[in-house]
Every structure is written in structure tokens, then in C-alpha cells.
PyMOL CGO cylinders between C-alpha atoms (Angstrom):
from pymol import cmd
from pymol.cgo import CYLINDER

trace = [
    CYLINDER, 96.82, 89.68, 109.07, 97.68, 92.48, 106.70, 0.3, 1, 1, 1, 1, 1, 1,
    CYLINDER, 97.68, 92.48, 106.70, 100.39, 94.87, 105.65, 0.3, 1, 1, 1, 1, 1, 1,
    CYLINDER, 100.39, 94.87, 105.65, 98.94, 98.38, 105.75, 0.3, 1, 1, 1, 1, 1, 1,
    CYLINDER, 98.94, 98.38, 105.75, 100.05, 101.65, 104.18, 0.3, 1, 1, 1, 1, 1, 1,
    CYLINDER, 100.05, 101.65, 104.18, 98.81, 105.15, 104.89, 0.3, 1, 1, 1, 1, 1, 1,
    CYLINDER, 98.81, 105.15, 104.89, 98.71, 107.96, 102.30, 0.3, 1, 1, 1, 1, 1, 1,
    CYLINDER, 98.71, 107.96, 102.30, 101.91, 109.88, 101.68, 0.3, 1, 1, 1, 1, 1, 1,
    CYLINDER, 101.91, 109.88, 101.68, 101.29, 112.84, 104.01, 0.3, 1, 1, 1, 1, 1, 1,
    CYLINDER, 101.29, 112.84, 104.01, 104.46, 113.21, 106.08, 0.3, 1, 1, 1, 1, 1, 1,
    CYLINDER, 104.46, 113.21, 106.08, 106.92, 115.79, 104.64, 0.3, 1, 1, 1, 1, 1, 1,
    CYLINDER, 106.92, 115.79, 104.64, 110.68, 115.30, 104.97, 0.3, 1, 1, 1, 1, 1, 1,
    CYLINDER, 110.68, 115.30, 104.97, 113.76, 115.41, 102.74, 0.3, 1, 1, 1, 1, 1, 1,
    CYLINDER, 113.76, 115.41, 102.74, 111.97, 117.13, 99.86, 0.3, 1, 1, 1, 1, 1, 1,
    CYLINDER, 111.97, 117.13, 99.86, 109.17, 114.58, 99.49, 0.3, 1, 1, 1, 1, 1, 1,
    CYLINDER, 109.17, 114.58, 99.49, 106.23, 113.16, 101.43, 0.3, 1, 1, 1, 1, 1, 1,
    CYLINDER, 106.23, 113.16, 101.43, 106.23, 109.78, 103.10, 0.3, 1, 1, 1, 1, 1, 1,
    CYLINDER, 106.23, 109.78, 103.10, 103.90, 106.91, 103.95, 0.3, 1, 1, 1, 1, 1, 1,
    CYLINDER, 103.90, 106.91, 103.95, 104.16, 104.42, 106.77, 0.3, 1, 1, 1, 1, 1, 1,
    CYLINDER, 104.16, 104.42, 106.77, 104.09, 100.70, 106.05, 0.3, 1, 1, 1, 1, 1, 1,
    CYLINDER, 104.09, 100.70, 106.05, 103.13, 98.43, 108.98, 0.3, 1, 1, 1, 1, 1, 1,
    CYLINDER, 103.13, 98.43, 108.98, 101.89, 94.94, 109.75, 0.3, 1, 1, 1, 1, 1, 1,
    CYLINDER, 101.89, 94.94, 109.75, 98.95, 94.31, 112.02, 0.3, 1, 1, 1, 1, 1, 1,
    CYLINDER, 98.95, 94.31, 112.02, 100.27, 90.80, 112.73, 0.3, 1, 1, 1, 1, 1, 1,
    CYLINDER, 100.27, 90.80, 112.73, 104.05, 90.65, 113.11, 0.3, 1, 1, 1, 1, 1, 1,
    CYLINDER, 104.05, 90.65, 113.11, 107.32, 92.40, 112.46, 0.3, 1, 1, 1, 1, 1, 1,
    CYLINDER, 107.32, 92.40, 112.46, 108.42, 89.26, 110.56, 0.3, 1, 1, 1, 1, 1, 1,
    CYLINDER, 108.42, 89.26, 110.56, 105.48, 89.69, 108.15, 0.3, 1, 1, 1, 1, 1, 1,
    CYLINDER, 105.48, 89.69, 108.15, 106.37, 93.37, 107.69, 0.3, 1, 1, 1, 1, 1, 1,
    CYLINDER, 106.37, 93.37, 107.69, 110.04, 92.69, 107.05, 0.3, 1, 1, 1, 1, 1, 1,
    CYLINDER, 110.04, 92.69, 107.05, 109.28, 89.86, 104.61, 0.3, 1, 1, 1, 1, 1, 1,
    CYLINDER, 109.28, 89.86, 104.61, 107.00, 92.19, 102.64, 0.3, 1, 1, 1, 1, 1, 1,
    CYLINDER, 107.00, 92.19, 102.64, 109.64, 94.93, 102.70, 0.3, 1, 1, 1, 1, 1, 1,
    CYLINDER, 109.64, 94.93, 102.70, 112.34, 92.54, 101.46, 0.3, 1, 1, 1, 1, 1, 1,
    CYLINDER, 112.34, 92.54, 101.46, 110.06, 91.37, 98.64, 0.3, 1, 1, 1, 1, 1, 1,
    CYLINDER, 110.06, 91.37, 98.64, 109.39, 95.02, 97.71, 0.3, 1, 1, 1, 1, 1, 1,
    CYLINDER, 109.39, 95.02, 97.71, 113.10, 95.88, 97.84, 0.3, 1, 1, 1, 1, 1, 1,
    CYLINDER, 113.10, 95.88, 97.84, 112.79, 98.44, 100.62, 0.3, 1, 1, 1, 1, 1, 1,
    CYLINDER, 112.79, 98.44, 100.62, 116.13, 99.30, 102.23, 0.3, 1, 1, 1, 1, 1, 1,
    CYLINDER, 116.13, 99.30, 102.23, 116.69, 98.21, 105.83, 0.3, 1, 1, 1, 1, 1, 1,
    CYLINDER, 116.69, 98.21, 105.83, 117.49, 101.83, 106.76, 0.3, 1, 1, 1, 1, 1, 1,
    CYLINDER, 117.49, 101.83, 106.76, 113.81, 102.65, 106.09, 0.3, 1, 1, 1, 1, 1, 1,
    CYLINDER, 113.81, 102.65, 106.09, 112.75, 100.50, 109.08, 0.3, 1, 1, 1, 1, 1, 1,
    CYLINDER, 112.75, 100.50, 109.08, 111.92, 102.47, 112.24, 0.3, 1, 1, 1, 1, 1, 1,
    CYLINDER, 111.92, 102.47, 112.24, 111.19, 99.91, 115.00, 0.3, 1, 1, 1, 1, 1, 1,
    CYLINDER, 111.19, 99.91, 115.00, 107.54, 99.21, 114.07, 0.3, 1, 1, 1, 1, 1, 1,
    CYLINDER, 107.54, 99.21, 114.07, 107.16, 100.60, 110.54, 0.3, 1, 1, 1, 1, 1, 1,
    CYLINDER, 107.16, 100.60, 110.54, 108.90, 101.43, 107.30, 0.3, 1, 1, 1, 1, 1, 1,
    CYLINDER, 108.90, 101.43, 107.30, 109.00, 104.98, 106.00, 0.3, 1, 1, 1, 1, 1, 1,
    CYLINDER, 109.00, 104.98, 106.00, 108.39, 104.91, 102.25, 0.3, 1, 1, 1, 1, 1, 1,
    CYLINDER, 108.39, 104.91, 102.25, 108.50, 107.82, 99.81, 0.3, 1, 1, 1, 1, 1, 1,
    CYLINDER, 108.50, 107.82, 99.81, 105.41, 108.85, 97.86, 0.3, 1, 1, 1, 1, 1, 1,
    CYLINDER, 105.41, 108.85, 97.86, 106.80, 107.51, 94.60, 0.3, 1, 1, 1, 1, 1, 1,
    CYLINDER, 106.80, 107.51, 94.60, 106.70, 103.92, 96.00, 0.3, 1, 1, 1, 1, 1, 1,
    CYLINDER, 106.70, 103.92, 96.00, 103.09, 104.10, 97.27, 0.3, 1, 1, 1, 1, 1, 1,
    CYLINDER, 103.09, 104.10, 97.27, 101.30, 102.74, 94.17, 0.3, 1, 1, 1, 1, 1, 1,
    CYLINDER, 101.30, 102.74, 94.17, 103.89, 99.99, 93.75, 0.3, 1, 1, 1, 1, 1, 1,
    CYLINDER, 103.89, 99.99, 93.75, 103.45, 98.82, 97.35, 0.3, 1, 1, 1, 1, 1, 1,
    CYLINDER, 103.45, 98.82, 97.35, 99.66, 98.81, 97.01, 0.3, 1, 1, 1, 1, 1, 1,
    CYLINDER, 99.66, 98.81, 97.01, 100.04, 96.75, 93.81, 0.3, 1, 1, 1, 1, 1, 1,
    CYLINDER, 100.04, 96.75, 93.81, 102.22, 94.30, 95.76, 0.3, 1, 1, 1, 1, 1, 1,
    CYLINDER, 102.22, 94.30, 95.76, 99.43, 93.84, 98.30, 0.3, 1, 1, 1, 1, 1, 1,
    CYLINDER, 99.43, 93.84, 98.30, 99.73, 96.57, 100.93, 0.3, 1, 1, 1, 1, 1, 1,
    CYLINDER, 99.73, 96.57, 100.93, 96.24, 97.61, 102.06, 0.3, 1, 1, 1, 1, 1, 1,
    CYLINDER, 96.24, 97.61, 102.06, 95.69, 101.37, 101.78, 0.3, 1, 1, 1, 1, 1, 1,
    CYLINDER, 95.69, 101.37, 101.78, 94.16, 102.84, 104.95, 0.3, 1, 1, 1, 1, 1, 1,
    CYLINDER, 94.16, 102.84, 104.95, 93.99, 106.29, 106.44, 0.3, 1, 1, 1, 1, 1, 1,
    CYLINDER, 93.99, 106.29, 106.44, 96.63, 107.30, 108.98, 0.3, 1, 1, 1, 1, 1, 1,
    CYLINDER, 96.63, 107.30, 108.98, 94.30, 107.02, 111.99, 0.3, 1, 1, 1, 1, 1, 1,
    CYLINDER, 94.30, 107.02, 111.99, 93.21, 103.49, 111.12, 0.3, 1, 1, 1, 1, 1, 1,
    CYLINDER, 93.21, 103.49, 111.12, 96.84, 102.48, 110.54, 0.3, 1, 1, 1, 1, 1, 1,
    CYLINDER, 96.84, 102.48, 110.54, 97.79, 103.65, 114.04, 0.3, 1, 1, 1, 1, 1, 1,
    CYLINDER, 97.79, 103.65, 114.04, 94.74, 101.98, 115.60, 0.3, 1, 1, 1, 1, 1, 1,
    CYLINDER, 94.74, 101.98, 115.60, 95.47, 98.65, 113.91, 0.3, 1, 1, 1, 1, 1, 1,
    CYLINDER, 95.47, 98.65, 113.91, 99.17, 98.85, 114.79, 0.3, 1, 1, 1, 1, 1, 1,
    CYLINDER, 99.17, 98.85, 114.79, 98.35, 99.60, 118.43, 0.3, 1, 1, 1, 1, 1, 1,
    CYLINDER, 98.35, 99.60, 118.43, 95.75, 96.80, 118.58, 0.3, 1, 1, 1, 1, 1, 1,
    CYLINDER, 95.75, 96.80, 118.58, 98.38, 94.36, 117.28, 0.3, 1, 1, 1, 1, 1, 1,
    CYLINDER, 98.38, 94.36, 117.28, 100.66, 95.14, 120.23, 0.3, 1, 1, 1, 1, 1, 1,
    CYLINDER, 100.66, 95.14, 120.23, 103.49, 96.06, 117.85, 0.3, 1, 1, 1, 1, 1, 1,
    CYLINDER, 103.49, 96.06, 117.85, 103.28, 99.85, 118.15, 0.3, 1, 1, 1, 1, 1, 1,
    CYLINDER, 103.28, 99.85, 118.15, 106.31, 101.58, 119.58, 0.3, 1, 1, 1, 1, 1, 1,
    CYLINDER, 106.31, 101.58, 119.58, 105.15, 104.72, 121.37, 0.3, 1, 1, 1, 1, 1, 1,
    CYLINDER, 105.15, 104.72, 121.37, 106.98, 108.02, 120.88, 0.3, 1, 1, 1, 1, 1, 1,
    CYLINDER, 106.98, 108.02, 120.88, 108.33, 107.72, 124.45, 0.3, 1, 1, 1, 1, 1, 1,
    CYLINDER, 108.33, 107.72, 124.45, 109.66, 104.19, 123.78, 0.3, 1, 1, 1, 1, 1, 1,
    CYLINDER, 109.66, 104.19, 123.78, 111.12, 105.35, 120.45, 0.3, 1, 1, 1, 1, 1, 1,
    CYLINDER, 111.12, 105.35, 120.45, 113.05, 108.17, 122.15, 0.3, 1, 1, 1, 1, 1, 1,
    CYLINDER, 113.05, 108.17, 122.15, 114.31, 105.82, 124.87, 0.3, 1, 1, 1, 1, 1, 1,
    CYLINDER, 114.31, 105.82, 124.87, 115.52, 103.23, 122.36, 0.3, 1, 1, 1, 1, 1, 1,
    CYLINDER, 115.52, 103.23, 122.36, 117.28, 105.87, 120.26, 0.3, 1, 1, 1, 1, 1, 1,
    CYLINDER, 117.28, 105.87, 120.26, 119.07, 107.30, 123.31, 0.3, 1, 1, 1, 1, 1, 1,
    CYLINDER, 119.07, 107.30, 123.31, 120.44, 103.80, 124.07, 0.3, 1, 1, 1, 1, 1, 1,
    CYLINDER, 120.44, 103.80, 124.07, 121.87, 103.31, 120.60, 0.3, 1, 1, 1, 1, 1, 1,
]
cmd.load_cgo(trace, "trace")
């Protein structure tokens, strides 16, 4: 069981972003995010989007740095991954 973070590679809103996930449970992920003071609006169904300036802090708090491919593989293996198709469907409902 681990909270994982990929490198800040994803550009948006004038910065680059990392993804923070759990390979065990959404509860574990949300508890870590609360402890780190991440806003709820940063949660996107199976991950948190976090700006580059928070990366080192989250690693210091215990997030395991991994590359983006490994993060996706571990998230998928956990059964927690929301696919792009599922993400679009859920957003169209809300």
C-alpha cells in the first residue's frame, strides 16, 4: 500500500502538474491529501492533481515518486483507475 506521485509533467493553468494516487484505496489517498492540506477540488475521481511547487513537500510527507507509466500501471492493478471513457461518462452525468 502506497501513495504514489509522478513527476510534474502535465501543463495547465501556467504551471505543470503531478498526479497523486493510492495503489490501495481512495480512503488512503484522501487521508493523505487531507494531511497534506490539498483542496478537495484537486480530486479527480481516482487521483489528485497537484502543482509542481507541492511535489517536494508531498514526497517529504511520504508520497513515493514514480514515473508516470508506473503510476498508471499500479493504479490500474489496484482496480481504482477510472478510464478516460468512464471519466467522460461520469462528468456528463454531473
